[in-house]
N, C-alpha and C positions, 0 to 999 in steps of 0.2 A: 503494500500500500504506499502511496505517495504521502508524505508529510505535507499536511495543510497548515500554512502559516502565512501571514500577510500583515500589511499595514496601510495606514492612510498615507496621502502624499508627503505630510510634514513629518510623519513617524510618531506622532503622539498617541494615536490609538494603535495597538499592535494586537494581534490574536494568533491562537492556534487551535487546532481541532484534530483529535486522534481517530475520529470515527471515518469510516468509509463513506465517500459521497453516495447518496442514493439516486441522484439523477443530475445531469448536466443539461441545461437548456439555454436556448437563445430566446429571450423574451422581447416580443415586438409591442407590448402593450403601451398605451399612451403615457401612463404613468412612469414606465421605465424609460421611455424616451425623454421625457421631462427631467427625470432626476438624474439620468446619465448625460444629458445634453447631447445625445446621438440617437441614432435610428433604433437601437436596441440595447438590450443589456444581456450579458452572459452571466449565468449564475449557476451555482451547485447547491444542491439541497443536502443538508446534513440533519441528523436527529436533533431535535430541539434540546438544548442544554448542553450539546457536545462541544459548542463553540466557547473558547475560554479567552477572556480579555486579559492582556499581558501589560497593557499600558494605560493610558487615560481612558476613561469610560466614554463611549459615544453618546451624543444626545440622540433624541428620538422625536420622530415626527409621524403623527398618526393621520391617516387619510381614508377615504373610501374608494376603493378601486372601481374600475370599469365592471367588474363582476358583482359589485353591491357589497362585497366583503371588506372588512376593515383590514387595512395593511399598516404595519408600524415599520418605519424605515429608519435605522440607526446611521448616524453619519458623524464625522469628526467636526467638533464645533469650532476648532481652530481653522482648518484648511477646506472644510466642506465636503471632503470625499465621502461618497456613500459606501458603507462597509458591509451591512447586511440587512435583510428584512424578515418580517414575520407576517404571514398572512393568514387570518382566522380560518380560511377554507381549507388550509392544510395545517392544522394545529401541532402536528408531530415534527414540524420541519422549521429550519431557518435556512434562508437563501443567502448565501455568501456571493457578493460582487466579485467576479474572478479577476477584474482589473486591479484588485487590491492585493491578489496572491504573490507572494515572492517568486514562485516558480510556476509557470504556466505551461511548460513543456509537455505535461502529461494530460492536459485538457483535450477532451473529444466530445462536443455537444452531441446528445443522443436525439434531440428534437427541437424544433422550432415551435414556440407556443405564442398564442395571441396574434396569430397570422392576419387575423380579419383587420388588425390595426397597423399591419406593417407598411412602412414607406414603399411606394409604388416602384421606386428605383432599386430597392434591396433584392438582390438574387440569392435565393435560398437553394441550397444543395438538395438535390433529389434523392441522395443517399440516406437521408434521415427523414422522419415523419414531420409534416407540417400540420399543426393542430390549430383550427380557427380560434379557439379561445384558451381555457384553462387545460392543462394535461389531465389525462385519465388519473383519478385518485385512488390508488389501491390502498391495501391495508398499511402500508409504511407511511403513508401521508396523512392518516387519520387520527393518530394518536390513541 
């Protein structure tokens, strides 16, 4: 298993996680577009509670997503880097923003999600599933 560790841009917020990622996805929802400042956000899902903060604690922003579910997004209050999210629709998971990982060489997205909101110019690989909205929520995501 790859060691999961990362930090915000300024290095104030640091984290690690010893759990195996349960899902790696490219999320095209409008909320991820806004909070990433890009066309999508690449995230890995880990079991809730497996993510351990090693530095400063991030601040949180609570919102209602396009799905209607509450999402809490944690970010560095100093540099603004998004770190991870929690969505009530998948209460057993935390979603780490992969741009904060120290090593991304092992990442391999398994699906595109919220493709109904994708920017028209984004080309998606046909090698992985493209899901119109939320990914299928199996036992691992429900808690």
